[in-house]
VOPAGU-2260 file (C-alpha; in pm, 1 decimal, decimal comma):
REM VOPAGU-2260
SITE   aa  ch    i         X         Y         Z
SITE  MET   A    0    7781,2   -8175,4    7048,0
SITE  ASN   A    1    7624,8   -8207,3    7371,9
SITE  LYS   A    2    7590,4   -7893,2    7564,6
SITE  THR   A    3    7661,1   -8045,7    7878,1
SITE  GLY   A    4    7997,4   -8134,9    8048,7
SITE  PHE   A    5    8043,9   -8427,3    8284,1
SITE  TYR   A    6    8367,2   -8440,5    8427,8
SITE  SER   A    7    8504,4   -8749,2    8640,4
SITE  ASN   A    8    8820,6   -8917,2    8707,4
SITE  ALA   A    9    8863,7   -9253,9    8825,4
SITE  LYS   A   10    9123,3   -9125,8    9098,8
SITE  ALA   A   11    8826,6   -9013,7    9301,9
SITE  ARG   A   12    8715,8   -9373,4    9337,7
SITE  LEU   A   13    9035,9   -9448,7    9537,8
SITE  HIS   A   14    8958,9   -9244,8    9819,2
SITE  GLU   A   15    8823,2   -9353,6   10114,0
SITE  MET   A   16    8745,1   -9293,5   10473,1
SITE  GLY   A   17    8690,5   -9641,2   10609,9
SITE  GLU   A   18    8410,6   -9892,2   10614,2
SITE  GLY   A   19    8075,9   -9748,5   10643,3
SITE  HIS   A   20    8173,0   -9375,7   10635,1
SITE  PRO   A   21    7896,2   -9207,2   10432,9
SITE  GLU   A   22    8132,7   -9012,3   10183,7
SITE  SER   A   23    8238,5   -9335,6   10009,6
SITE  PRO   A   24    8300,2   -9400,0    9643,4
SITE  LEU   A   25    7956,4   -9564,2    9628,1
SITE  ARG   A   26    7829,2   -9205,8    9576,7
SITE  LEU   A   27    8022,8   -9185,1    9216,4
SITE  ASP   A   28    7872,1   -9549,0    9160,9
SITE  ALA   A   29    7506,8   -9450,4    9206,1
SITE  ILE   A   30    7522,6   -9172,3    9019,4
SITE  ALA   A   31    7705,0   -9352,6    8722,8
SITE  ASP   A   32    7432,4   -9603,0    8794,0
SITE  ARG   A   33    7115,2   -9343,9    8769,5
SITE  LEU   A   34    7272,1   -9197,2    8427,2
SITE  LEU   A   35    7317,2   -9541,4    8256,5
SITE  ILE   A   36    6967,2   -9655,1    8363,2
SITE  SER   A   37    6786,6   -9326,5    8269,9
SITE  GLY   A   38    6978,2   -9336,4    7925,7
SITE  LEU   A   39    7107,8   -8954,4    8023,3
SITE  ASP   A   40    7469,2   -9065,7    8001,0
SITE  VAL   A   41    7412,6   -9027,9    7614,9
SITE  ALA   A   42    7307,0   -8654,6    7646,2
SITE  LEU   A   43    7632,8   -8562,8    7810,6
SITE  ASN   A   44    7928,1   -8475,6    7707,3
SITE  MET   A   45    8170,7   -8707,4    7904,7
SITE  ARG   A   46    8539,6   -8594,0    7994,0
SITE  ASP   A   47    8803,7   -8713,7    8197,6
SITE  ALA   A   48    8916,3   -8460,9    8496,8
SITE  PRO   A   49    9269,2   -8354,0    8463,7
SITE  MET   A   50    9517,4   -8286,8    8758,2
SITE  ALA   A   51    9474,8   -7977,5    8924,4
SITE  ARG   A   52    9876,1   -7817,8    8999,1
SITE  GLU   A   53    9951,8   -7702,4    9336,5
SITE  GLN   A   54    9982,6   -7343,2    9257,3
SITE  ASP   A   55    9629,8   -7377,6    9164,8
SITE  LEU   A   56    9546,2   -7484,5    9487,2
SITE  LEU   A   57    9706,9   -7163,1    9629,0
SITE  LEU   A   58    9453,0   -6941,0    9486,8
SITE  ALA   A   59    9203,9   -6991,1    9758,5
SITE  HIS   A   60    9423,5   -7153,9   10016,1
SITE  ASP   A   61    9712,0   -7105,7   10226,9
SITE  PRO   A   62   10057,2   -7305,2   10117,7
SITE  GLN   A   63   10080,4   -7466,8   10489,5
SITE  LEU   A   64    9717,3   -7601,8   10453,3
SITE  VAL   A   65    9848,5   -7757,4   10115,9
SITE  ALA   A   66   10199,7   -7861,5   10210,0
SITE  ASP   A   67   10035,3   -8045,1   10494,5
SITE  ILE   A   68    9787,2   -8220,1   10306,9
SITE  LYS   A   69   10057,9   -8319,9   10069,2
SITE  LYS   A   70   10306,4   -8435,7   10321,9
SITE  LYS   A   71   10014,0   -8658,4   10491,5
SITE  ALA   A   72    9952,5   -8828,3   10162,3
SITE  GLN   A   73   10341,0   -8853,2   10126,7
SITE  ASP   A   74   10361,8   -9042,5   10476,8
SITE  LEU   A   75   10032,5   -9273,8   10383,0
SITE  SER   A   76   10206,3   -9372,7   10069,0
SITE  LEU   A   77   10530,6   -9503,8   10217,6
SITE  ASP   A   78   10293,5   -9731,5   10469,8
SITE  GLU   A   79   10047,5   -9850,1   10231,9
SITE  GLY   A   80   10037,9  -10203,4   10183,1
SITE  PHE   A   81   10222,7  -10260,3   10522,2
SITE  MET   A   82    9971,6  -10296,5   10752,2
SITE  GLY   A   83    9644,7  -10314,0   10555,9
SITE  PRO   A   84    9448,5   -9965,5   10472,6
SITE  GLN   A   85    9591,4   -9626,8   10676,5
SITE  TYR   A   86    9429,0   -9351,7   10737,4
SITE  ALA   A   87    9510,4   -8982,2   10879,8
SITE  HIS   A   88    9238,0   -8800,8   11055,5
SITE  ILE   A   89    9185,1   -8428,7   10958,9
SITE  ASP   A   90    8888,9   -8429,6   11243,7
SITE  PRO   A   91    8685,6   -8657,7   11358,7
SITE  ASP   A   92    8499,9   -8739,8   11077,3
SITE  THR   A   93    8724,6   -8639,7   10784,1
SITE  LEU   A   94    9040,7   -8957,9   10728,0
SITE  MET   A   95    9239,1   -8929,0   10428,3
SITE  ASN   A   96    9418,3   -9216,9   10290,4
SITE  ALA   A   97    9685,0   -9281,6   10064,3
SITE  HIS   A   98    9528,6   -9163,3    9711,4
SITE  THR   A   99    9328,9   -8863,5    9898,5
SITE  TRP   A  100    9602,7   -8617,8    9737,5
SITE  ALA   A  101    9548,6   -8749,0    9371,4
SITE  ALA   A  102    9145,6   -8782,4    9429,1
SITE  ALA   A  103    9175,0   -8373,5    9586,3
SITE  LEU   A  104    9358,2   -8263,9    9282,5
SITE  SER   A  105    9129,6   -8440,9    9022,9
SITE  SER   A  106    8828,8   -8282,9    9197,7
SITE  VAL   A  107    8993,7   -7935,8    9147,7
SITE  GLY   A  108    9102,6   -8007,5    8844,9
SITE  ALA   A  109    8742,7   -8105,5    8720,5
SITE  ALA   A  110    8608,3   -7780,2    8870,3
SITE  LEU   A  111    8883,0   -7565,3    8657,0
SITE  ALA   A  112    8899,1   -7754,9    8334,6
SITE  ALA   A  113    8483,3   -7714,9    8332,9
SITE  THR   A  114    8549,7   -7330,8    8437,3
SITE  ASP   A  115    8775,7   -7313,5    8095,1
SITE  ALA   A  116    8538,8   -7519,4    7865,3
SITE  VAL   A  117    8224,3   -7297,0    7964,8
SITE  ILE   A  118    8409,4   -6949,2    7943,5
SITE  ASP   A  119    8594,5   -7068,8    7600,1
SITE  GLY   A  120    8256,3   -7189,9    7488,5
SITE  HIS   A  121    8309,9   -7528,7    7411,7
SITE  LEU   A  122    8052,1   -7641,3    7664,0
SITE  GLU   A  123    7752,1   -7418,5    7769,5
SITE  ASN   A  124    7806,7   -7578,9    8125,1
SITE  ALA   A  125    7910,9   -7870,3    8280,4
SITE  PHE   A  126    7874,0   -8098,3    8618,7
SITE  CYS   A  127    8172,5   -8179,5    8799,1
SITE  CYS   A  128    8094,2   -8536,9    8934,5
SITE  VAL   A  129    8362,6   -8514,9    9185,9
SITE  ARG   A  130    8484,4   -8656,1    9519,5
SITE  PRO   A  131    8629,4   -8564,0    9735,3
SITE  PRO   A  132    8350,1   -8213,8    9819,8
SITE  GLY   A  133    8475,2   -7893,9    9884,9
SITE  HIS   A  134    8234,4   -7631,7   10039,9
SITE  HIS   A  135    8386,2   -7673,3   10377,0
SITE  ALA   A  136    8731,1   -7626,6   10324,6
SITE  THR   A  137    8831,9   -7291,3   10441,4
SITE  LYS   A  138    9155,4   -7090,9   10343,5
SITE  SER   A  139    9350,5   -7262,8   10597,4
SITE  GLN   A  140    9204,5   -7572,4   10716,9
SITE  SER   A  141    9042,4   -7845,4   10570,2
SITE  MET   A  142    8726,7   -8051,6   10733,0
SITE  GLY   A  143    8358,7   -8197,3   10686,1
SITE  PHE   A  144    8486,5   -8445,8   10441,5
SITE  CYS   A  145    8668,3   -8133,5   10255,8
SITE  PHE   A  146    9041,8   -8101,9   10171,0
SITE  PHE   A  147    9029,7   -7836,0    9924,2
SITE  ASN   A  148    8715,6   -7605,4    9810,2
SITE  ASN   A  149    8673,8   -7718,8    9437,7
SITE  VAL   A  150    8442,8   -7428,5    9377,7
SITE  ALA   A  151    8619,6   -7108,0    9539,4
SITE  ILE   A  152    8952,5   -7251,4    9336,1
SITE  ALA   A  153    8733,7   -7239,5    9013,5
SITE  VAL   A  154    8609,3   -6910,3    9133,6
SITE  LYS   A  155    8910,3   -6746,1    9170,4
SITE  HIS   A  156    9053,0   -6893,9    8872,0
SITE  ALA   A  157    8760,6   -6742,4    8671,2
SITE  LEU   A  158    8828,5   -6385,5    8813,5
SITE  ASP   A  159    9210,1   -6370,1    8831,8
SITE  VAL   A  160    9309,4   -6582,8    8586,3
SITE  ARG   A  161    9067,4   -6591,1    8307,1
SITE  GLY   A  162    8966,2   -6214,4    8362,0
SITE  LEU   A  163    8595,7   -6224,4    8463,3
SITE  HIS   A  164    8435,8   -5922,6    8669,1
SITE  ARG   A  165    8144,2   -6075,2    8810,9
SITE  VAL   A  166    8034,9   -6429,5    8920,1
SITE  ALA   A  167    7813,5   -6612,2    9181,8
SITE  VAL   A  168    7789,3   -6908,5    9384,9
SITE  VAL   A  169    7472,8   -7083,1    9462,1
SITE  ASP   A  170    7513,2   -7333,1    9734,3
SITE  PHE   A  171    7208,4   -7565,1    9797,7
SITE  ASP   A  172    7367,3   -7838,8   10035,8
SITE  VAL   A  173    7195,2   -7905,2   10374,9
SITE  HIS   A  174    7493,1   -7784,7   10515,8
SITE  HIS   A  175    7646,0   -7425,6   10539,3
SITE  GLY   A  176    7920,5   -7377,4   10285,2
SITE  ASN   A  177    8137,9   -7226,7   10568,2
SITE  GLY   A  178    8464,8   -7282,6   10388,3
SITE  THR   A  179    8348,9   -7111,4   10061,0
SITE  GLU   A  180    8214,3   -6797,7   10268,1
SITE  ASP   A  181    8563,7   -6781,5   10441,1
SITE  ILE   A  182    8746,8   -6773,8   10154,7
SITE  LEU   A  183    8547,7   -6548,0    9929,4
SITE  ALA   A  184    8388,7   -6308,2   10221,1
SITE  GLY   A  185    8425,2   -5958,2   10121,8
SITE  ASP   A  186    8493,4   -5986,7    9753,2
SITE  GLU   A  187    8294,8   -5788,0    9561,4
SITE  ARG   A  188    8340,1   -5942,2    9251,9
SITE  VAL   A  189    8141,2   -6261,0    9394,5
SITE  LEU   A  190    7800,8   -6302,7    9557,5
SITE  MET   A  191    7720,2   -6626,2    9701,9
SITE  VAL   A  192    7366,5   -6690,6    9802,1
SITE  GLY   A  193    7266,6   -7036,3    9992,5
SITE  PHE   A  194    7039,4   -7211,3   10207,3
SITE  TYR   A  195    7126,8   -7433,7   10542,2
SITE  GLN   A  196    7003,0   -7673,3   10794,5
SITE  HIS   A  197    7014,8   -7457,8   11141,9
SITE  PRO   A  198    7126,7   -7520,4   11415,4
SITE  PHE   A  199    7328,9   -7805,0   11238,0
SITE  TYR   A  200    7706,0   -7865,5   11133,6
SITE  PRO   A  201    7935,5   -7695,5   11089,6
SITE  TYR   A  202    7743,8   -7493,7   11341,7
SITE  THR   A  203    7790,9   -7169,1   11174,2
SITE  LYS   A  204    7714,7   -6900,3   11416,6
SITE  ILE   A  205    7437,1   -6641,3   11268,8
SITE  SER   A  206    7574,5   -6297,0   11269,8
SITE  PRO   A  207    7553,7   -6029,2   11016,1
SITE  GLN   A  208    7720,1   -6171,3   10684,1
SITE  PRO   A  209    7941,5   -5982,9   10458,7
SITE  ASN   A  210    7759,8   -5775,4   10162,7
SITE  ASN   A  211    7817,2   -6016,1    9907,6
SITE  MET   A  212    7694,4   -6323,5   10116,3
SITE  LEU   A  213    7312,1   -6457,2   10130,5
SITE  ASN   A  214    7321,6   -6766,7   10297,8
SITE  VAL   A  215    6976,8   -6845,7   10451,0
SITE  PRO   A  216    6977,3   -7041,4   10751,4
SITE  LEU   A  217    6626,1   -7282,6   10797,4
SITE  THR   A  218    6480,0   -7481,9   11013,6
SITE  ALA   A  219    6488,0   -7903,8   10991,1
SITE  TYR   A  220    6175,4   -8027,7   10842,7
SITE  THR   A  221    6157,2   -7718,5   10582,9
SITE  LYS   A  222    5950,2   -7839,8   10253,2
SITE  GLY   A  223    6022,2   -7733,6    9909,8
SITE  ASP   A  224    5779,6   -7483,3    9928,1
SITE  GLU   A  225    5955,1   -7283,1   10164,6
SITE  VAL   A  226    6291,6   -7328,4    9979,1
SITE  ARG   A  227    6110,8   -7205,2    9672,2
SITE  ARG   A  228    6012,8   -6889,5    9847,4
SITE  VAL   A  229    6354,8   -6821,3    9965,7
SITE  VAL   A  230    6486,4   -6861,1    9611,1
SITE  LEU   A  231    6201,3   -6627,8    9483,7
SITE  GLU   A  232    6176,0   -6339,0    9732,7
SITE  LYS   A  233    6564,7   -6362,3    9832,9
SITE  TRP   A  234    6818,2   -6525,7    9593,5
SITE  LEU   A  235    6671,9   -6391,0    9326,2
SITE  PRO   A  236    6664,6   -6039,0    9348,8
SITE  ARG   A  237    7049,2   -6011,1    9448,7
SITE  LEU   A  238    7124,7   -6232,2    9182,3
SITE  GLN   A  239    6929,1   -6041,4    8945,1
SITE  ALA   A  240    7108,9   -5696,0    9069,6
SITE  HIS   A  241    7458,9   -5870,8    9058,2
SITE  ARG   A  242    7431,7   -5949,4    8705,5
SITE  PRO   A  243    7645,0   -6222,8    8725,6
SITE  GLU   A  244    7904,7   -6319,3    8372,9
SITE  MET   A  245    7918,1   -6691,9    8513,9
SITE  ILE   A  246    7758,9   -6870,9    8794,4
SITE  PHE   A  247    7891,9   -7196,9    9015,1
SITE  ILE   A  248    7686,7   -7440,9    9206,5
SITE  SER   A  249    7795,0   -7621,9    9507,3
SITE  ALA   A  250    7530,5   -7863,8    9429,4
SITE  GLY   A  251    7467,6   -8086,0    9789,3
SITE  PHE   A  252    7167,6   -8324,4    9766,9
SITE  ASP   A  253    7143,1   -8415,8   10131,6
SITE  ALA   A  254    6843,8   -8153,2   10210,8
SITE  HIS   A  255    6642,1   -8454,7   10031,0
SITE  ARG   A  256    6349,2   -8563,3   10223,8
SITE  ASP   A  257    6551,9   -8951,2   10230,4
SITE  ASP   A  258    6897,1   -8861,1   10318,9
SITE  GLU   A  259    6958,0   -8909,1   10712,7
SITE  MET   A  260    7240,1   -8706,0   10704,4
SITE  GLY   A  261    7030,1   -8370,8   10742,9
SITE  GLN   A  262    6637,3   -8337,8   10839,3
SITE  MET   A  263    6526,8   -8110,5   10517,4
SITE  LEU   A  264    6225,1   -8229,5   10295,9
SITE  LEU   A  265    6330,6   -8169,2    9970,9
SITE  LYS   A  266    6229,9   -8391,5    9633,4
SITE  GLU   A  267    6345,2   -8408,9    9303,3
SITE  GLU   A  268    6142,4   -8171,3    9196,2
SITE  ASP   A  269    6261,5   -7888,0    9413,0
SITE  TYR   A  270    6621,0   -7971,7    9272,7
SITE  ALA   A  271    6516,7   -7946,6    8943,0
SITE  TRP   A  272    6315,5   -7647,9    9026,2
SITE  ILE   A  273    6564,1   -7474,1    9157,9
SITE  THR   A  274    6808,5   -7587,5    8882,7
SITE  GLN   A  275    6568,4   -7434,9    8629,4
SITE  GLN   A  276    6584,7   -7087,3    8790,2
SITE  ILE   A  277    6992,3   -7078,3    8766,4
SITE  VAL   A  278    6964,7   -7157,1    8433,6
SITE  ASP   A  279    6693,4   -6909,7    8323,1
SITE  LEU   A  280    6953,8   -6662,0    8547,6
SITE  ALA   A  281    7220,5   -6765,0    8338,1
SITE  HIS   A  282    7087,0   -6744,2    7984,4
SITE  THR   A  283    6959,1   -6362,2    8130,7
SITE  PHE   A  284    7314,7   -6281,2    8177,4
SITE  SER   A  285    7593,8   -6513,1    8101,2
SITE  ASP   A  286    7481,8   -6703,5    7805,4
SITE  GLY   A  287    7375,8   -6978,9    7996,1
SITE  LYS   A  288    7750,6   -7015,4    8152,3
SITE  ILE   A  289    7704,1   -7257,8    8475,4
SITE  VAL   A  290    7963,1   -7455,8    8648,9
SITE  SER   A  291    7816,8   -7735,8    8902,9
SITE  CYS   A  292    8015,4   -7894,4    9147,0
SITE  LEU   A  293    7879,4   -8235,0    9349,9
SITE  GLU   A  294    7899,5   -8168,4    9762,8
SITE  GLY   A  295    7714,2   -8400,0    9973,2
SITE  GLY   A  296    7428,4   -8625,6    9907,3
SITE  TYR   A  297    7471,1   -8962,9   10084,3
SITE  ASP   A  298    7139,8   -9164,6   10043,2
SITE  LEU   A  299    7262,6   -9343,6    9741,5
SITE  ARG   A  300    6898,7   -9368,6    9571,8
SITE  ALA   A  301    6787,5   -9009,5    9647,2
SITE  LEU   A  302    7132,3   -8871,7    9549,7
SITE  GLY   A  303    7143,1   -9085,6    9169,8
SITE  THR   A  304    6758,0   -8955,2    9089,2
SITE  SER   A  305    6871,8   -8609,5    9243,9
SITE  VAL   A  306    7166,0   -8574,4    9042,9
SITE  GLU   A  307    6958,8   -8678,2    8741,4
SITE  ALA   A  308    6700,5   -8430,8    8817,2
SITE  HIS   A  309    6972,2   -8157,8    8793,7
SITE  LEU   A  310    7136,2   -8270,0    8497,0
SITE  ARG   A  311    6811,4   -8275,5    8287,3
SITE  VAL   A  312    6740,8   -7909,3    8349,5
SITE  LEU   A  313    7149,3   -7827,4    8256,2
SITE  ALA   A  314    7103,7   -8092,3    7961,7
SITE  ASP   A  315    6746,2   -7920,9    7862,0
SITE  CYS   A  316    6636,5   -8280,0    7795,2
């Protein structure tokens, strides 16, 4: 059996935020096309993502946020088809349609199913090819294309439901995972490491971080060699000291040099190298247990080739 799971759900393609929006269903098509062209799809254990339950969302989010998003989706469903596509604004860049609620539940469901499958030994690791993404969603606010925090919910599930004692989160999106930090800050069972372009959305102020957070701000036009130095000199010593029983990845690929969403200069080789460091760490401390969830990545060609590089390391092929 293929050791690397690949979770997706057709509902994720029904969520959309209007013509021309960069976070579109075309992102998933670009990944699927690249896996087919490269032949990598046959090396993966393809699985349909189930729907999360509302109570799963409460592992990381306030009940009021969950209720608000559900109510907006219900109101949109009533209007669907009456005057063409209808949207509700969450923030200036984040909209939802009548299908967003189901898509968001499938994204969380993918992360939870992958977590259970990896913990139970049915898979060694897994990649969740999901949208909407999640790492900007805070405990009480949806923002930045994100509605619920897929990785943070999966982390809480691993700890509070499945009984793990120590896990790590690695975030290599070009944007700071402010939502994940908001939800997990101060929980010493979790170590979060990341890098992000600064100053840049979500315009996080650089200030002393909680002891369990190591999110490193980097300037625009930072190249892969500098990112590798951060990984070797800052991330890995902290991760090794934490000895995680499982590693979660917020896998954003918008730090790629061809992605106009950011101004960092990573290449496919850098994503493969970072992934290899995580895999090696997981084999040392957690029997290889990794769950990776798609976050950003908006240049369609670069997204497809970067995800391929990431998955080739996870699947060791």
